[in-house]
C-alpha positions in Angstrom: -8.1 -8.6 -3.0 -9.0 -5.0 -3.6 -11.2 -2.9 -5.8 -9.9 0.3 -7.4 -11.1 3.7 -6.2 -14.0 5.9 -7.2 -13.2 9.1 -9.1 -14.9 12.5 -9.1 -13.9 15.8 -10.7 -13.8 19.2 -9.0 -12.3 22.7 -9.6 -8.7 23.2 -10.4 -6.3 22.9 -7.4 -2.7 21.9 -6.8 -1.9 19.2 -4.2 1.3 19.6 -2.2 3.7 16.6 -2.2 4.0 14.4 0.9 7.3 14.6 2.8 10.4 12.7 1.9 11.4 9.6 3.9 14.6 8.2 5.2 15.2 4.5 5.4 14.5 2.9 8.8 16.5 0.0 10.3 14.8 -3.2 11.3 13.2 -3.1 14.7 15.8 -4.3 17.3 13.2 -6.2 19.4 12.8 -8.8 16.7 16.0 -10.1 15.0 16.0 -11.1 11.4 17.1 -14.7 12.4 14.2 -15.1 14.9 11.7 -13.8 12.4 13.0 -16.2 9.7 12.6 -19.1 12.1 9.1 -17.9 13.1 8.1 -17.6 9.4 9.4 -21.0 8.5 7.4 -22.5 11.4 4.2 -20.6 10.4 4.5 -21.7 6.8 5.0 -25.3 7.7 2.3 -25.4 10.4 0.0 -22.9 8.6 -0.5 -21.0 11.8 -0.1 -17.2 11.8 0.3 -17.2 15.6 3.8 -18.5 15.1 5.0 -15.1 13.9 5.5 -12.4 16.6 3.8 -9.1 15.8 7.2 -7.3 15.9 8.3 -9.3 12.9 5.7 -7.6 10.7 7.8 -4.5 10.0 7.1 -2.7 6.8 9.6 0.1 6.2 9.5 2.4 9.2 6.3 1.0 10.8 5.5 -2.2 12.6 2.1 -3.8 13.3 1.0 -3.0 16.9 2.4 0.6 17.0 0.1 3.5 17.8 -1.4 5.8 15.2 0.7 8.6 16.6 3.9 6.7 16.3 3.0 5.7 12.7 2.3 9.4 11.8 5.5 10.5 13.5 7.5 8.2 11.2 5.5 8.6 8.0 4.2 12.2 8.3 0.6 13.2 8.2 -1.7 11.1 6.0 -3.5 12.7 3.0 -6.9 11.3 4.3 -8.3 9.8 7.4 -11.5 7.8 8.1 -12.1 8.0 11.9 -14.3 5.6 13.8 -15.3 4.9 17.4 -12.8 2.0 17.7 -11.2 1.7 14.3 -9.4 4.3 12.1 -7.9 4.1 8.6 -5.3 6.5 7.2 -4.2 6.9 3.6 -0.7 7.7 2.4 0.2 8.7 -1.2 3.8 8.5 -2.5 4.8 10.0 -5.8 6.7 7.3 -7.6 9.6 9.5 -8.6 9.4 11.8 -5.6 8.6 15.5 -5.7 5.3 16.8 -6.9 2.3 14.5 -7.3 1.4 15.9 -10.7 4.1 16.9 -13.2 3.3 18.2 -16.7 -0.3 16.9 -16.5 0.7 13.4 -15.4 0.5 11.7 -12.0 2.4 8.6 -11.0 2.0 7.4 -7.5 1.5 4.6 -5.0 -1.1 4.4 -2.2 -0.9 2.7 1.2 -3.8 2.3 3.7 -3.0 1.8 7.4 -5.8 0.4 9.6 -6.0 0.8 13.3 -8.1 -0.9 15.9 -8.2 0.4 19.5 -5.5 2.9 18.5 -3.1 0.1 17.4 -1.9 -0.7 13.8 -3.5 -4.0 12.8 -3.2 -4.0 8.9 -1.3 -2.4 6.0 -2.5 -2.5 2.5 -0.1 -1.2 -0.3 -1.5 -0.6 -3.8 0.5 -1.2 -7.0 1.9 2.0 -8.6 -0.6 3.9 -10.7 -0.4 6.4 -13.6 -3.0 9.0 -14.5 -2.6 11.3 -17.5 -4.4 14.3 -19.1 -6.6 14.0 -22.1 -8.5 16.3 -24.4 -11.8 17.6 -23.0 -13.6 15.8 -25.8 -12.5 12.5 -24.5 -14.4 13.0 -21.3 -12.1 11.2 -18.9 -8.5 10.9 -17.6 -6.7 7.8 -18.8 -5.4 5.7 -15.9 -3.8 2.4 -15.5 -1.7 0.3 -13.1 1.9 1.1 -13.8 5.1 -0.8 -14.2 7.3 -1.6 -11.2 10.5 0.0 -12.5 13.5 1.3 -10.5 11.6 4.4 -9.4 8.6 2.5 -8.2 10.9 0.4 -6.0 12.1 3.4 -4.0 10.3 4.8 -0.9 8.7 3.5 2.3 6.3 0.6 2.9 7.7 -1.5 0.1 9.3 -4.5 1.8 8.2 -7.1 4.4 10.2 -10.1 5.9 12.9 -9.6 3.3 10.8 -9.4 0.2 8.6 -6.9 -1.5 7.7 -4.7 -4.4 9.6 -5.4 -7.6 10.8 -8.9 -6.5 9.9 -11.9 -8.8 7.1 -14.2 -7.7 9.6 -17.0 -7.6 11.5 -15.3 -4.8 8.3 -15.0 -2.8 7.6 -18.7 -3.3 11.1 -19.6 -2.3 10.7 -17.6 1.0 7.0 -18.3 1.8 6.3 -21.5 -0.2 3.5 -21.8 -2.7 0.4 -19.9 -1.7 -2.7 -21.8 -0.7 -5.0 -19.5 -2.7 -4.7 -17.4 -5.9 -7.1 -15.4 -8.1 -8.2 -16.9 -11.4 -6.2 -14.2 -13.2 -3.1 -15.1 -11.1 -2.6 -11.4 -10.1 -3.2 -12.0 -6.4 -1.8 -14.7 -4.0 -2.9 -15.3 -0.5 -1.1 -17.1 2.4 -4.1 -17.4 4.7 -4.3 -18.4 7.5 -1.1 -16.4 7.6 -2.5 -12.9 7.2 -0.4 -12.0 4.2 -1.2 -11.6 0.5 0.6 -10.2 -2.6 -0.5 -8.4 -5.8 1.4 -9.6 -8.9 1.8 -8.3 -12.4 4.0 -10.1 -15.0 5.4 -12.3 -12.3 6.6 -9.5 -10.1 5.3 -8.2 -6.8 3.5 -4.9 -7.2 1.9 -4.6 -3.7 1.0 -6.6 -0.6 -1.3 -6.7 2.4 -0.4 -7.8 5.9 -2.4 -7.8 9.1 -2.3 -8.8 12.8 -4.7 -11.7 12.1 -7.2 -13.1 9.6 -10.0 -11.0 11.0 -8.0 -7.8 10.6 -7.1 -8.8 7.0 -10.6 -9.5 5.8 -12.5 -6.8 7.8 -14.5 -4.3 5.9 -12.5 -1.2 5.2 -12.9 2.3 3.6 -11.8 2.6 0.0 -9.6 5.4 -1.4 -11.4 8.0 -3.6 -9.7 10.4 -5.9 -10.9 13.9 -6.8 -9.2 15.2 -9.9 -8.5 18.9 -10.5 -7.9 20.2 -14.0 -7.8 23.3 -16.1 -11.3 23.9 -17.4 -10.3 25.1 -20.9 -7.9 22.2 -21.7 -8.7 19.5 -19.1 -5.1 19.3 -18.2 -4.6 17.5 -14.9 -3.2 19.9 -12.2 -3.8 18.0 -8.9 -5.5 15.3 -7.0 -7.3 15.3 -3.7 -7.8 12.0 -1.8 -10.4 10.7 0.6 -11.4 7.5 2.3 -15.0 6.2 2.2 -17.1 3.2 1.9 
């Protein structure tokens, strides 16, 4: 589904944390019951067009809203990749809230929003990720996908159509049925032609991607890049800058 980001090292710097977020109620223009009926029809008929765009609400944002509306609800992104007709914005959420890097360790989630003709057409949420400091002699910063614990299940952009990060794969299958496609390693499940896919680790959802249509889901997109900042003498991690690029 996705490849992980490129990494480059720069001079020491501290990155300010993103704003905190309040929970947002479900959009009133698409009731839960009507979305449930549309989802059941789409799954049985394998036609994504059966699901109204207003049902694709992820936390405080909904597919089809403008970039300005999304930014008003989520705050300013940490990175943006502008284009003539398409734009991508990157959001980073510290898993436990507060500062991004604490005591030489960063634990965070990323989400990429993609816009076409100034309308939100796709959302891609990454699994939680941990990066720690290491001695300079080691020459790198150990990093790995993180567990989806209670802290990783708090925050925006985590749930869609009643399911989301931290839920067991069995619950997803109960709601959406068995997925038509899966990776060989069974860590990614796709519901195409319904433009929805899930990342899975140890039989729990760790991230997902949803789009307006199949073309928006599979379109080429910029990838997140991380630029790490550290203390030169000890290589202790002090901050991270983010960018979007191909």
